[in-house]
C-alpha positions as CSV (number, residue, x, y, z in Angstrom):
1,M,97.4,76.4,100.3
2,D,101.2,77.4,101.5
3,K,100.5,77.5,105.2
4,E,102.9,75.3,107.4
5,R,100.0,73.4,108.8
6,G,97.7,73.3,105.2
7,A,98.3,71.2,102.1
8,P,101.4,70.8,101.0
9,V,103.6,73.0,98.5
10,N,106.9,71.1,98.7
11,K,105.6,67.7,98.8
12,I,107.1,66.6,101.9
13,A,105.1,65.5,104.7
14,G,106.0,65.1,108.7
15,V,105.1,62.2,109.9
16,R,104.8,60.9,113.5
17,F,104.1,57.4,114.8
18,K,103.7,58.1,118.4
19,K,102.1,60.7,120.6
20,A,104.6,63.4,120.7
21,G,107.4,61.3,119.4
22,K,109.7,62.5,116.4
23,I,108.8,63.8,113.7
24,Y,110.2,62.0,110.6
25,Y,110.1,63.5,107.2
26,F,108.4,61.6,103.6
27,S,107.5,62.6,100.1
28,S,104.3,62.8,99.5
29,E,104.9,63.6,95.8
30,N,102.7,61.4,94.1
31,L,99.7,61.6,96.5
32,E,97.4,64.2,98.0
33,V,97.2,63.9,102.4
34,N,96.4,66.5,104.9
35,I,97.3,66.8,108.6
36,D,96.0,64.1,110.9
37,D,95.6,61.6,108.1
38,G,96.6,58.6,109.0
39,V,99.4,56.8,106.5
40,I,101.8,53.8,106.1
41,V,105.6,54.1,105.2
42,E,108.2,52.1,105.0
43,T,111.2,52.5,107.6
44,S,114.1,51.0,108.8
45,R,111.8,48.9,110.8
46,G,109.7,47.6,108.1
47,M,106.0,48.8,107.3
48,E,104.7,51.4,110.1
49,Y,101.5,53.2,110.2
50,G,101.8,57.2,111.7
51,R,99.8,60.4,111.3
52,V,100.6,63.8,109.1
53,V,101.5,66.1,111.7
54,I,103.0,69.0,109.3
55,F,103.9,70.2,106.0
56,P,107.3,72.5,106.7
57,K,108.4,75.0,104.7
58,H,111.8,74.5,105.6
59,P,112.6,71.3,107.0
60,E,115.9,70.3,108.5
61,I,116.1,67.3,106.8
62,P,119.9,65.5,106.7
63,G,121.1,64.2,103.4
64,D,119.3,64.6,100.0
65,P,115.8,65.8,100.6
66,G,115.4,64.2,96.9
67,E,116.0,60.8,98.5
68,L,113.3,60.7,101.0
69,R,111.1,58.1,101.2
70,P,108.1,57.9,100.0
71,I,104.5,57.7,101.8
72,L,103.1,54.5,100.2
73,R,99.4,54.8,100.8
74,K,96.8,56.6,102.9
75,A,95.8,54.6,105.7
76,T,92.5,52.4,104.9
77,A,90.0,51.0,107.1
78,R,91.8,47.6,107.1
79,D,95.0,49.3,108.4
80,L,92.9,51.0,111.6
81,V,91.6,47.6,111.9
82,Q,95.4,45.9,112.4
83,V,96.7,49.0,114.5
84,E,94.1,48.2,117.0
85,R,94.7,44.4,117.0
86,N,98.3,45.7,117.5
87,R,97.7,47.5,120.7
88,E,96.0,44.8,121.8
89,R,98.4,42.0,120.9
90,E,101.0,44.6,122.6
91,K,98.9,44.3,126.0
92,E,99.8,40.3,125.8
93,A,102.9,40.4,124.8
94,F,103.8,42.6,127.9
95,Q,102.5,40.3,130.1
96,I,104.0,37.1,128.5
97,C,107.3,39.0,128.9
98,L,106.8,40.0,132.4
99,E,106.4,36.3,133.4
100,K,109.7,35.2,131.5
101,I,111.7,38.1,133.2
102,H,110.7,36.6,136.0
103,K,111.4,33.1,135.4
104,H,115.1,34.2,134.2
105,G,115.4,36.3,137.4
106,L,116.8,38.9,135.5
107,E,116.6,42.4,137.5
108,M,115.3,44.9,134.8
109,K,111.9,46.8,134.7
110,L,109.6,46.2,131.6
111,I,108.4,49.6,130.6
112,D,106.3,48.9,127.4
113,A,105.9,46.6,124.6
114,E,105.5,47.7,120.8
115,Y,104.2,45.9,117.4
116,T,105.7,47.0,114.3
117,F,102.9,47.6,111.8
118,D,103.5,44.6,110.1
119,N,104.5,42.6,113.1
120,N,107.7,42.0,111.8
121,K,109.5,42.7,115.2
122,V,108.2,42.7,118.3
123,L,110.0,45.5,120.8
124,F,110.6,45.5,124.6
125,Y,111.3,48.6,126.3
126,F,113.1,48.2,129.8
127,T,115.2,50.1,132.2
128,A,118.1,48.6,134.8
129,D,121.0,49.7,136.5
130,G,123.6,48.1,134.6
131,R,123.8,45.6,131.9
132,I,121.6,43.0,131.3
133,D,122.5,39.2,129.7
134,F,119.1,38.9,128.0
135,R,120.3,36.6,125.1
136,E,118.2,33.1,127.0
137,L,115.7,35.8,126.9
138,V,115.3,36.6,123.9
139,K,115.5,33.0,122.4
140,D,112.5,32.5,124.8
141,L,110.5,35.0,123.7
142,A,111.2,34.2,120.2
143,A,110.2,31.2,120.7
144,V,106.9,32.4,121.5
145,F,105.9,35.2,119.2
146,R,107.9,33.6,116.2
147,T,109.2,36.7,115.2
148,R,112.0,39.2,115.6
149,I,112.2,40.3,119.2
150,E,114.0,43.3,119.9
151,L,115.1,44.3,124.0
152,R,115.8,47.8,123.8
153,Q,117.4,49.3,127.4
154,I,116.3,52.8,127.7
155,G,116.7,55.7,130.5
156,V,114.6,57.3,132.9
157,R,113.7,60.2,130.9
158,D,112.3,57.8,128.2
159,E,110.8,56.1,130.7
160,T,108.3,59.1,132.3
161,K,107.9,60.0,128.5
162,I,106.4,56.5,127.9
163,R,104.6,55.9,130.9
164,G,103.3,60.2,131.5
165,G,102.1,61.6,134.9
166,I,101.8,64.8,136.1
167,G,104.3,67.5,137.0
168,I,104.9,69.9,140.3
169,C,102.6,72.8,138.0
170,G,99.9,70.3,138.1
171,R,99.7,69.7,134.2
172,E,100.5,66.4,132.4
173,L,104.0,65.9,131.7
174,C,105.6,67.9,129.2
175,C,107.6,65.2,127.5
176,H,104.6,62.9,127.5
177,T,102.2,65.3,125.8
178,Y,104.1,67.7,123.1
179,L,107.6,67.5,123.7
180,S,109.2,65.3,120.8
181,E,112.5,65.5,121.7
182,F,114.6,66.0,124.8
183,A,116.7,69.3,124.8
184,P,119.8,69.7,127.3
185,V,118.9,71.0,130.2
186,S,121.8,72.1,133.0
187,I,122.4,73.5,136.5
188,K,123.3,77.0,134.5
189,M,119.6,77.6,133.4
190,A,118.2,77.0,136.9
191,K,121.0,79.5,138.5
192,E,120.2,82.1,135.2
193,Q,116.7,82.0,136.4
194,N,117.4,82.5,140.1
195,L,115.7,79.1,141.2
196,S,115.9,77.1,144.6
197,L,119.1,74.7,143.9
198,N,116.9,72.4,146.3
199,P,117.2,68.9,144.2
200,T,113.3,68.5,144.9
201,K,112.4,71.9,143.8
202,I,114.0,71.5,140.1
203,S,113.6,67.9,139.2
204,G,110.8,66.4,137.6
205,V,109.1,63.1,137.8
206,C,111.8,61.3,135.9
207,G,114.3,62.2,138.9
208,R,116.5,64.4,136.3
209,L,116.3,68.5,135.7
210,M,112.7,69.5,134.8
211,C,112.7,69.8,131.2
212,C,110.5,73.3,131.4
213,L,113.8,75.1,132.6
214,T,114.7,75.3,128.8
215,N,111.3,77.2,128.1
216,E,112.3,80.9,129.5
217,E,116.0,80.4,129.6
218,E,116.3,82.5,126.6
219,T,114.3,85.5,127.7
220,Y,116.4,85.1,131.3
221,E,119.6,85.1,129.8
222,E,118.7,88.5,127.7
223,L,116.8,90.2,130.8
224,N,120.0,89.1,133.0
225,N,122.3,90.7,130.7
226,N,120.2,94.3,131.1
227,L,120.8,93.9,135.2
228,P,123.6,94.1,137.7
229,S,124.7,91.6,140.1
230,A,123.6,91.5,143.8
231,G,125.9,93.4,146.0
232,E,127.3,95.2,142.9
233,A,128.0,99.1,143.2
234,V,125.8,101.6,141.1
235,T,125.3,104.8,140.8
236,T,121.5,105.8,141.0
237,P,120.0,108.6,138.5
238,E,120.3,111.6,141.6
239,G,124.4,110.6,141.5
240,L,124.4,108.6,144.6
241,K,126.6,105.7,145.4
242,G,125.1,102.1,146.3
243,E,125.1,98.6,146.6
244,V,122.1,96.2,144.7
245,Q,120.1,94.3,147.5
246,S,117.8,92.2,145.3
247,L,116.5,92.2,141.8
248,S,113.5,91.8,140.0
249,V,114.4,90.5,136.8
250,L,110.8,90.3,134.7
251,R,110.0,93.6,135.9
252,Q,113.5,94.8,135.4
253,L,113.7,96.6,138.8
254,V,116.8,97.1,141.2
255,R,116.6,97.7,144.7
256,V,119.7,99.6,145.6
257,I,121.1,100.4,149.4
258,V,122.2,104.1,148.8
259,T,124.6,106.0,151.2
260,L,123.3,109.7,151.6
261,D,125.1,113.2,152.3
262,N,125.0,112.5,155.9
263,D,126.1,109.0,155.7
264,E,122.7,107.4,156.2
265,K,121.8,104.5,154.2
266,E,118.3,103.9,152.7
267,I,116.8,100.9,150.5
268,R,115.5,102.6,147.2
269,E,114.3,101.2,144.0
270,Y,115.2,101.8,140.6
271,P,114.3,100.8,137.1
272,A,117.3,99.2,136.3
273,A,118.0,101.4,132.8
274,D,118.5,104.4,135.1
275,L,121.2,103.2,136.9
276,K,124.8,103.4,135.9
277,F,126.7,99.8,136.3
278,K,129.7,97.9,135.0
279,P,128.6,95.3,131.6
280,R,127.4,92.2,133.7
281,R,129.9,89.8,135.0
282,R,129.7,86.2,135.2
283,K,127.8,85.2,138.2
284,K,129.8,83.6,140.9
285,D,129.2,80.1,142.0
286,V,126.3,79.3,144.6
287,K,128.5,77.8,147.5
288,L,127.6,74.3,148.1
289,S,128.3,71.4,149.8
290,K,129.8,68.3,148.5
291,Q,126.6,66.6,149.0
292,E,124.7,69.0,147.6
293,M,126.6,69.0,144.6
294,K,126.4,65.4,144.0
295,E,122.8,65.8,144.4
296,L,122.5,68.2,141.4
297,A,125.2,66.6,139.3
298,A,123.1,63.3,139.6
299,L,119.8,65.5,138.1
300,E,122.0,66.8,135.2
301,K,123.3,63.3,134.1
302,G,122.7,63.2,130.7
303,E,121.7,59.7,128.8
304,G,122.2,60.7,125.2
305,A,119.5,61.0,122.6
306,S,116.3,59.0,123.0
307,K,116.1,55.3,122.6
308,L,112.7,55.4,121.4
309,D,113.3,56.9,118.0
310,D,114.7,55.1,115.5
311,K,112.8,55.0,112.3
């Protein structure tokens, strides 16, 4: 088979280590694997268990594809037992770390605990308002677990991706179910889609701009390029001069206030393609108060790349 989700032709397999996690590519040259197979691979963190999710035709791989690390083997029943055992250990490790954080009086919020497959390291993910001196905490944890300890500070978007939840649409959060990486989101996207700039309407559970604003951005940009702006002067098919009152972006319809021969004004609706107007100019910024601008700027605050992926 040469389909993207079938058996491999190019012997490159995309492996995911977490639900909705980033996809990493490995060579399957000397091993026959299929979609959804559990596999054992070696990463920068040590031996890890993951699942094959894709066989890409044209994978975007930095560097030389020939230097990809190989899939070591397909996961065995014993490996799966080890994975389940690690899940139980993670729950215990989480509780122990919570107690140690309280003992040291650190102002940090523990989000998750994670064992590597080979138990070579335990990672603890946390959020905090600023930098935290957790050196004594690490020493304390190392004495308990007798393995390498890593405490990793993450942002609110990563926290939400781990915890999950329900969005204002009533569905599970995109970042928790299928988004493998966070795409840049901006206030400009909300403006382009004529959405309310009320922070409560365009922010997600994480308190940042909703990731789904990117879903239709390209379509709205294309559709908006075919429309005049509100308040712009246009000429109708009858040769009447008018001013745009409102727009229906998806239906590509324009409501125009036209001036008749007797100087009376009337509102008429036209397909955008039937009107004559100047090419679309950049939309003027919406007038907002300083407080509103501050609130919107907080929604747009970037946190860089996700701290959850470092294979």
